[in-house]
C-alpha positions, 0 to 999 in steps of 0.5 A, a space after each residue: 526534528 525527526 527522531 534518530 534512526 533507531 534499529 531496535 524495535 519495541 512492541 507495537 502498542 508502545 507507539 502511544 508513548 512516542 508523542 508528548 502527552 498533550 500533543 494531538 495524536 488523532 483528529 477525527 469526527 469525534 474531535 482531537 485525541 492527544 497522546 495521553 488520550 491515545 494511550 488511555 483509549 488503546 489500553 481500554 480497548 485492549 482490556 475489553 478485547 482481553 475479556 472477550 474470551 480470546 487466547 493469546 495469538 487469536 485473530 480478531 478481525 475489524 471491518 470498519 471505515 476510518 473510525 476512531 475504533 479502526 485507528 486504535 485496533 492495530 495497537 489495542 490488539 497487539 497490547 492484548 496479545 492478539 493478531 489483528 486482521 483488518 478487512 478492507 471496508 470496500 470488500 463484499 461478503 464473499 471476500 470477507 467470508 474467505 478472509 474470516 475463514 482463512 484467518 480463523 478469526 475468533 471475533 469480528 468487529 463491524 458496523 450494523 450494515 456490514 454485519 447485516 450483509 453477511 449470509 448464513 455460513 459466512 461466520 463460523 460458530 467460533 467467530 462471534 460478531 460485535 457491532 462497532 458501537 458496542 465496543 468501549 474506548 474508555 474505562 479500565 485498561 491494560 498497561 503497555 505490553 511486554 510482547 516479543 517484537 518478533 511475535 505475530 501482530 497482524 495478518 494483512 490480506 492482499 487484494 487478490 490480483 491473482 487468485 484468492 487473497 492471501 494473508 501476509 504475516 507481520 510481526 511487531 518488529 516489521 510494523 515498528 521498523 516500518 514506521 521508523 523507516 518511513 518517518 526517517 526518510 520522509 522527515 516527518 516532524 511533530 508539527 506535521 499532520 497526515 491526512 490518511 486516505 489509504 485503507 487501513 487494511 493496506 500496509 502503507 495505509 496503516 503506516 500513515 498512522 504508525 509513522 505519524 505517531 512514532 514522530 509525535 505527529 497528528 493523523 487525520 483519518 479521512 474517507 472521501 468520495 470525490 477528489 474535491 473532498 480531499 481539497 476541502 479536508 486539507 484546507 480544513 485540517 491544515 494537512 501537511 502530508 498526503 499519501 496516495 496511489 497513482 489513480 488518486 493522483 490522476 484524479 487530484 491533478 484533474 481538478 483546480 487547486 487553490 494556491 493557498 491550499 496546495 501550498 499547505 502540503 509539504 510531503 507527497 508520498 506515492 505507493 501502489 505502482 510507479 507514477 508515469 512521467 506525465 503524472 509526475 510533471 502534473 503533481 509537481 505543477 499542482 504542488 510546487 512546494 511539496 517534496 514528492 517521494 516516488 517509492 516501490 514496495 510489496 506487502 511481503 516486505 512493506 517498502 523497498 525503495 524511495 527516490 530522494 525528492 530532489 531528484 524527481 524532476 531529473 530522474 522521474 522514472 527511477 524508484 530510487 534506492 533502498 529505504 532504511 532497514 532494507 537491503 535491495 539486490 538485483 539478482 540474475 537468473 543464475 543467482 549472481 548480482 546483476 551488473 549496472 544496466 543488467 536486468 534482474 529480479 529485485 530481492 529484498 532482505 532485512 528486518 522488514 521482510 514479513 514472516 510469510 503467508 498465513 497457513 500457506 507453506 507452499 506459496 511461502 516457499 515460492 516467494 520467501 527464499 534464502 537471500 543470495 550468498 552476497 547478501 549483507 543481511 542474509 536470512 530469509 528474503 523476499 524474491 519479488 518476481 519484479 524485474 528492475 535495472 540498477 544504473 551506475 549510480 545505484 538508482 533502480 528503474 522498474 521494468 515489469 513483473 515476470 508473470 505479467 510479461 506479454 509474450 508476442 511473436 517471440 518478444 517479451 513485452 513489458 505492459 508498463 512500457 506500453 502503458 507509459 507510452 500511452 500516457 505520455 501521449 497526453 491523450 489518456 491518463 490511465 492505461 492497462 495493457 495485457 496479452 490475449 491468446 493468438 494462434 499466430 503470435 502466441 499472444 496479441 496485445 490489448 490496451 484498455 484506456 480511459 477516455 471517449 475514443 473517436 478522434 482520440 483513438 486515431 491520435 493515440 494509435 498514430 502516436 504509438 506507431 511513431 513511438 513503439 516498434 511494430 511488435 509492441 503495437 496493440 491489436 485493439 485499443 478499448 476506450 472506457 469512461 471509467 476503469 475498474 479499481 480494486 479496494 486499494 484504489 489501484 486499477 483492477 487488472 484482473 477485472 479489466 482482463 476478465 471484462 475485455 480479454 475474453 
């Protein structure tokens, strides 16, 4: 049975006490670790961090695969009074150097190969590096902390889809209540086993651990290369919960699933972009026994909405309603609450709202602004820049990002609408639309899709002409067998535009 929805946050490291001491908290290459072992290992790691000459509030960065050490770092850093900066293991040295410099990290923990890739100047003299194999997970440790839940606990760097990555500041309360909220609306039970595929540098990636431990469930960190690796891991570990991003779901629906393995999953949860209707249908076919949760979120406020799985077949385009602890408003350009079916900006208020961007007051002021006067929570809110529509029953539908809108011949065109049409044709499974300068139109539309072209190109263009108005027709459809992805597994729109938008 899922724990009651408790709105009172605790210090993040207290998650070690949420499960029964003998229940399994972690399953990895080293074996099983129960909650008593989790508490001891977190305490030992926190104790080691404390004697590294770090002061309260110092930033400690980890650049790791999904090792046991990587799983323990969020809680151990919090217990030691430090601020954790998880770095995506797929990033290269220049990106890592930026994150280390920007965060002012006082310690970097990474593997030998990654440390060897750094060049002179990538690490400041104030940031020593430690090989991950030299970090102990046993020995005398620190007891649970008495940190203020409002204290800064982590800085998560966004993937940098526009400009350099920026650090989102998260408090203990942000992360604790995020775990409580997800555990509640997913109905995670102590008997569940979460196969953790998403990067731990990603807010929802970390939440795979935190929401599982909050309910006393088991987390299984897993680095995969091929979609079939996921199938094997589910069978090997009897996993019941799987979180992913749309490109991963596409890969998983393109392979054969043994019925007995597919049947083990009872919860599928999507992040990192909305799922096209054909993808929803494919997932429902592959995993008929699993509850499919379609969600919307942004790192600055963690998650915002989720759709009740019982509605996914009848409302596959909806992003649902507000999750626990979130107030979601649809606000017109005049600052008023939008009427039903009236487009507006999604604004998120409540205790999941982050503390702002690390040492960047200008960008913080652009995104974090006072909540509208009609807000229940009030205080600081995240103004997402995303346009949504709320229907008469209160369910939301994503329209698009204002800064991604294509302006062609006086028309504002949502890239996602064109991408959805391309995917709904059944001719391609992935698509990315964007505008390029055009003297006559202002912007012309390019559509980059996955596939081989040829006859498929003719069929897709014919479909789009039949389904979309003339002003939404792409000037060119570019076919590629592989599309670039960012470190979180999403399509890398910035790289796609750079390569094919010149």
